[in-house]
C-alpha positions in Angstrom: 112.0 96.1 67.1 109.1 95.3 69.4 105.6 96.8 68.9 104.1 97.9 72.3 100.6 99.4 73.2 100.8 102.2 75.8 97.7 103.5 77.5 98.7 105.7 80.3 101.4 108.2 81.2 103.7 107.0 78.4 101.3 108.5 75.8 102.3 111.6 73.8 101.8 114.7 75.8 101.9 112.7 79.2 104.4 113.0 82.0 106.4 109.8 81.2 106.4 110.1 77.5 110.0 110.9 77.4 110.8 107.2 78.0 109.8 106.7 74.3 112.2 109.3 73.0 113.7 108.2 69.7 111.2 105.4 69.1 108.7 105.0 66.3 105.2 106.2 66.8 102.7 103.8 65.1 99.4 105.6 65.7 96.3 105.6 67.8 95.1 102.1 68.8 92.5 100.3 70.8 92.9 96.8 72.3 90.2 94.1 71.4 87.5 93.9 74.1 88.4 92.1 77.3 90.6 94.8 79.1 89.9 97.5 81.6 91.7 100.4 83.2 91.8 101.1 86.9 92.8 104.2 88.8 95.9 103.6 90.7 96.5 107.2 91.8 98.5 109.2 89.4 98.5 106.5 86.7 96.3 103.7 85.4 96.7 100.0 85.5 95.2 97.8 82.8 93.9 94.2 83.5 92.4 91.6 81.5 88.6 91.2 82.0 86.6 89.0 79.9 83.4 90.9 80.8 84.7 94.1 79.1 83.1 94.9 75.7 85.0 98.0 74.8 88.7 97.5 75.1 91.2 100.2 76.0 92.5 103.1 73.9 96.1 104.1 73.5 99.1 104.3 71.2 101.3 101.8 69.3 105.0 102.3 69.3 107.8 100.3 67.8 110.7 100.2 70.3 114.3 98.8 70.2 115.6 96.4 72.6 117.4 99.1 74.9 114.2 101.0 75.0 112.1 97.9 75.9 114.6 97.0 78.6 114.2 100.6 80.1 110.4 100.4 79.9 110.4 97.0 81.6 112.3 98.7 84.5 110.2 101.8 84.5 106.9 99.6 84.7 108.2 97.6 87.6 108.3 94.3 85.7 111.3 92.9 87.9 109.3 93.7 91.1 106.1 92.3 89.9 104.2 95.6 89.7 103.3 95.1 85.9 104.0 92.2 83.6 104.7 92.6 79.9 102.4 90.4 77.7 101.0 90.3 74.1 97.4 91.5 73.8 95.1 91.5 70.7 94.6 94.8 68.9 91.3 95.6 67.4 92.4 99.1 65.8 94.2 99.8 63.6 93.5 96.9 61.2 96.6 94.9 60.3 98.1 94.9 63.8 96.7 91.7 65.3 98.9 91.9 68.5 101.2 94.2 70.5 103.0 93.9 73.8 101.7 96.0 76.7 102.0 96.2 80.5 99.2 94.7 82.5 98.8 95.5 86.2 100.0 92.5 88.2 98.5 93.3 91.6 94.9 93.1 92.9 92.5 95.8 91.7 89.9 95.0 94.3 88.3 98.2 95.5 90.0 100.4 92.9 87.9 102.7 90.7 87.4 101.8 87.1 88.5 104.6 84.6 86.7 103.6 81.5 88.4 102.9 78.1 90.6 106.0 78.0 93.2 107.4 80.5 94.0 111.2 80.5 96.1 113.2 82.8 
């Protein structure tokens, strides 16, 4: 199992949550400071930004290898849309890191969302 941090349309109640069907919900979470969300249209993109002081809110999920492969495909990892990396988690305590999907393209000119995405 791989622990992942989701922050956008994969969260519970959002349009792409079905990609996490059958996986294990680990609770609400927040990254350590150093990450920001940008508005990419109908979904967000998270990037590393050392100037950020808040982090990003989302959810933790434990996913099996098959689900992880499907998520990589959904997030466009093979095409270079996103990259899956390990990020530090500030909340909850006891979860030092989780994998997540960082937006891999330029965010120049895109609007910042703030720490939380909602549809």
